[in-house]
MDAnalysis code that builds the backbone (N, CA, C; Angstrom):
import MDAnalysis as mda
import numpy as np

u = mda.Universe.empty(246, n_residues=82, atom_resindex=np.repeat(np.arange(82), 3), trajectory=True)
u.add_TopologyAttr("name", ["N", "CA", "C"] * 82)
u.add_TopologyAttr("resid", np.arange(1, 83))
u.add_TopologyAttr("resname", ["UNK", "UNK", "UNK", "UNK", "UNK", "UNK", "UNK", "UNK", "UNK", "UNK", "UNK", "UNK", "UNK", "UNK", "UNK", "UNK", "UNK", "UNK", "UNK", "UNK", "UNK", "UNK", "UNK", "UNK", "UNK", "UNK", "UNK", "UNK", "UNK", "UNK", "UNK", "UNK", "UNK", "UNK", "UNK", "UNK", "UNK", "UNK", "UNK", "UNK", "UNK", "UNK", "UNK", "UNK", "UNK", "UNK", "UNK", "UNK", "UNK", "UNK", "UNK", "UNK", "UNK", "UNK", "UNK", "UNK", "UNK", "UNK", "UNK", "UNK", "UNK", "UNK", "UNK", "UNK", "UNK", "UNK", "UNK", "UNK", "UNK", "UNK", "UNK", "UNK", "UNK", "UNK", "UNK", "UNK", "UNK", "UNK", "UNK", "UNK", "UNK", "UNK"])
u.atoms.positions = np.array([
    [0.700, -1.163, 0.021],
    [0.010, 0.211, 0.136],
    [0.932, 1.032, 0.163],
    [0.832, 1.787, -1.045],
    [1.398, 3.227, -0.743],
    [0.072, 4.503, -0.680],
    [0.776, 5.191, 0.950],
    [-0.085, 6.552, 0.641],
    [0.463, 7.887, 1.254],
    [-0.031, 8.890, 0.689],
    [1.135, 10.512, 0.931],
    [0.004, 10.876, 2.040],
    [1.095, 11.591, 3.166],
    [0.388, 12.121, 4.381],
    [1.431, 13.831, 3.947],
    [0.799, 14.656, 4.113],
    [0.460, 16.201, 4.384],
    [0.300, 16.579, 5.919],
    [1.203, 16.840, 6.354],
    [1.364, 16.864, 7.791],
    [1.588, 18.576, 8.224],
    [1.381, 19.290, 8.813],
    [1.417, 21.007, 9.235],
    [1.947, 20.487, 10.982],
    [3.099, 21.637, 10.997],
    [4.354, 21.572, 12.191],
    [3.805, 22.788, 12.887],
    [4.134, 22.824, 13.768],
    [4.902, 23.876, 14.801],
    [5.684, 24.897, 13.878],
    [4.987, 25.988, 13.737],
    [6.103, 27.121, 12.522],
    [7.239, 27.227, 13.649],
    [8.785, 26.598, 12.521],
    [10.367, 26.566, 12.853],
    [10.835, 25.323, 13.436],
    [9.386, 24.045, 13.804],
    [9.767, 23.221, 13.865],
    [9.801, 21.978, 12.646],
    [10.118, 22.164, 10.979],
    [9.364, 21.675, 10.664],
    [11.116, 20.531, 10.591],
    [12.187, 21.022, 10.603],
    [13.118, 20.594, 10.597],
    [13.294, 19.318, 11.537],
    [12.880, 19.827, 12.961],
    [13.185, 18.447, 13.911],
    [11.833, 17.485, 13.274],
    [10.592, 17.919, 12.930],
    [10.028, 16.969, 12.257],
    [10.309, 16.328, 11.146],
    [11.354, 16.264, 10.725],
    [11.682, 15.837, 9.222],
    [12.477, 14.825, 10.059],
    [13.758, 14.892, 10.830],
    [14.187, 13.727, 11.650],
    [14.067, 13.113, 12.164],
    [12.557, 13.029, 12.835],
    [12.170, 12.443, 13.487],
    [11.587, 11.390, 12.556],
    [10.653, 12.229, 11.902],
    [9.508, 11.326, 10.576],
    [11.062, 9.878, 10.026],
    [11.869, 10.731, 9.549],
    [12.458, 9.507, 8.913],
    [12.908, 8.297, 9.269],
    [12.813, 8.383, 10.627],
    [13.150, 7.218, 11.492],
    [12.182, 6.450, 11.662],
    [11.080, 6.703, 10.725],
    [9.889, 5.627, 11.109],
    [9.765, 4.593, 10.023],
    [9.202, 3.409, 10.775],
    [8.909, 2.072, 9.790],
    [8.077, 2.381, 8.452],
    [8.471, 2.321, 7.261],
    [7.489, 2.485, 6.586],
    [7.687, 3.426, 5.322],
    [7.837, 4.611, 6.429],
    [8.410, 5.734, 5.592],
    [9.586, 5.540, 5.017],
    [9.272, 6.139, 3.351],
    [9.910, 5.942, 1.928],
    [10.529, 7.530, 1.538],
    [9.695, 8.555, 1.953],
    [10.375, 9.876, 1.501],
    [9.554, 10.865, 2.755],
    [10.553, 11.814, 3.101],
    [9.724, 12.825, 3.828],
    [10.386, 14.076, 3.504],
    [9.855, 15.318, 2.776],
    [10.409, 16.713, 2.777],
    [9.392, 17.545, 3.163],
    [10.304, 19.053, 3.473],
    [9.434, 20.050, 3.620],
    [8.770, 20.642, 2.357],
    [7.757, 21.206, 2.674],
    [7.285, 21.783, 1.084],
    [6.533, 23.585, 1.376],
    [6.102, 24.006, 0.697],
    [5.211, 25.312, 0.866],
    [3.891, 24.874, 0.772],
    [3.364, 26.137, 1.594],
    [1.715, 26.215, 1.545],
    [0.992, 25.765, 2.472],
    [-0.294, 25.348, 1.894],
    [-1.226, 24.934, 3.211],
    [-0.680, 23.964, 4.093],
    [0.526, 23.009, 4.037],
    [1.689, 21.843, 4.607],
    [2.554, 21.995, 4.492],
    [2.855, 21.568, 5.395],
    [4.145, 22.477, 5.883],
    [5.063, 20.546, 5.577],
    [4.922, 19.166, 5.232],
    [5.522, 18.168, 4.972],
    [4.680, 17.313, 3.741],
    [5.509, 16.543, 3.223],
    [5.099, 15.561, 2.519],
    [6.070, 14.658, 3.003],
    [4.777, 13.565, 3.134],
    [5.615, 12.109, 3.483],
    [4.739, 11.159, 2.403],
    [5.947, 9.887, 2.485],
    [5.397, 9.227, 1.279],
    [6.056, 8.199, 2.183],
    [4.670, 6.859, 1.935],
    [4.549, 5.586, 3.281],
    [4.441, 4.260, 2.016],
    [5.043, 3.776, 2.308],
    [5.058, 1.798, 1.237],
    [4.865, 1.210, 2.663],
    [3.544, 0.805, 3.094],
    [3.836, -0.128, 3.737],
    [2.864, -1.391, 3.144],
    [3.246, -2.724, 3.709],
    [2.616, -3.685, 3.673],
    [1.502, -4.280, 4.054],
    [0.625, -3.466, 4.819],
    [-0.650, -3.766, 5.063],
    [-1.236, -2.791, 5.207],
    [-2.912, -2.855, 5.175],
    [-3.420, -1.468, 6.255],
    [-3.440, -1.289, 7.651],
    [-2.840, -2.620, 8.388],
    [-2.287, -2.463, 9.952],
    [-1.137, -2.033, 9.672],
    [-0.197, -2.041, 9.138],
    [0.788, -1.299, 8.761],
    [0.995, 0.353, 8.317],
    [-0.129, 0.542, 7.637],
    [-0.145, 1.464, 7.247],
    [-0.611, 2.623, 8.441],
    [-1.967, 1.979, 9.291],
    [-2.464, 2.568, 10.153],
    [-0.895, 2.940, 11.252],
    [-0.129, 2.025, 11.412],
    [0.901, 2.349, 12.938],
    [1.258, 3.151, 12.154],
    [2.370, 3.414, 11.383],
    [2.853, 4.666, 10.350],
    [2.014, 5.704, 10.705],
    [0.906, 5.670, 10.092],
    [0.285, 7.284, 10.411],
    [-0.041, 7.183, 12.097],
    [-0.309, 6.656, 13.050],
    [0.147, 7.275, 14.006],
    [1.062, 6.901, 14.423],
    [2.185, 7.341, 14.700],
    [3.584, 6.993, 14.833],
    [3.960, 8.559, 13.957],
    [3.368, 8.931, 13.106],
    [3.731, 10.309, 12.416],
    [2.896, 11.234, 13.267],
    [2.018, 10.768, 13.496],
    [0.431, 12.122, 14.354],
    [1.011, 11.766, 15.907],
    [2.109, 11.242, 15.892],
    [2.463, 11.448, 17.728],
    [3.684, 12.050, 18.152],
    [4.055, 12.625, 16.955],
    [5.251, 13.088, 16.987],
    [4.971, 14.840, 17.600],
    [5.579, 15.589, 18.136],
    [5.670, 16.507, 18.622],
    [4.979, 17.956, 17.701],
    [6.134, 17.947, 17.092],
    [5.963, 18.765, 16.375],
    [5.083, 19.497, 14.854],
    [4.250, 18.317, 14.970],
    [3.453, 17.229, 14.329],
    [1.974, 18.057, 14.822],
    [1.238, 18.868, 14.456],
    [0.312, 18.949, 15.117],
    [-1.413, 18.422, 13.903],
    [-0.860, 18.570, 12.465],
    [-2.725, 17.392, 11.890],
    [-1.956, 16.908, 10.515],
    [-2.550, 16.365, 10.483],
    [-2.374, 15.146, 8.934],
    [-2.962, 15.111, 8.037],
    [-3.463, 14.954, 7.095],
    [-4.400, 14.450, 6.165],
    [-3.258, 13.429, 4.897],
    [-4.406, 12.425, 4.920],
    [-3.843, 10.643, 4.416],
    [-4.792, 10.905, 3.131],
    [-3.854, 10.624, 2.210],
    [-4.359, 10.326, 0.882],
    [-3.408, 8.864, 0.472],
    [-4.707, 7.875, 0.305],
    [-3.669, 6.670, -0.157],
    [-3.919, 6.010, -1.509],
    [-3.556, 5.304, -2.362],
    [-3.012, 5.292, -4.023],
    [-3.954, 3.826, -3.756],
    [-4.774, 4.589, -5.351],
    [-5.573, 2.800, -5.332],
    [-4.680, 2.387, -6.530],
    [-4.922, 0.710, -5.672],
    [-3.965, -0.080, -6.221],
    [-4.620, -0.185, -8.185],
    [-3.275, 0.043, -9.007],
    [-3.439, -0.166, -10.551],
    [-3.717, 1.117, -11.315],
    [-3.843, 2.019, -10.534],
    [-3.948, 2.983, -11.116],
    [-2.654, 3.862, -11.264],
    [-2.492, 3.779, -12.239],
    [-1.320, 5.282, -12.111],
    [-0.174, 4.547, -11.623],
    [1.332, 5.033, -11.016],
    [2.126, 5.146, -10.448],
    [3.154, 5.518, -11.010],
    [4.777, 5.473, -11.106],
    [5.909, 6.008, -11.474],
    [6.133, 6.328, -13.279],
    [6.439, 7.567, -13.475],
    [6.754, 7.918, -15.075],
    [6.870, 6.858, -16.178],
    [7.905, 6.388, -14.685],
    [9.203, 5.249, -15.820],
    [8.152, 4.246, -15.696],
    [7.096, 3.674, -15.099],
    [6.407, 2.551, -15.372],
    [5.887, 2.064, -16.763],
])
């Protein structure tokens, strides 16, 4: 399962959140972004339970104040190189 998490953080603490999120199992990418959200997090999890556990761990990080999660639909899309 692939999911994309958009997170907001306490202002000025984005780098701290990024360093903590990098250590979470199933997180394959994390970037600071500009706009409504502060962070873009890509998650590649084997099961729905693994995805839920990863999302819960991201939400538990102190600088993270809110998240919005989008789950990819299997078989629709992929990388440009596919």
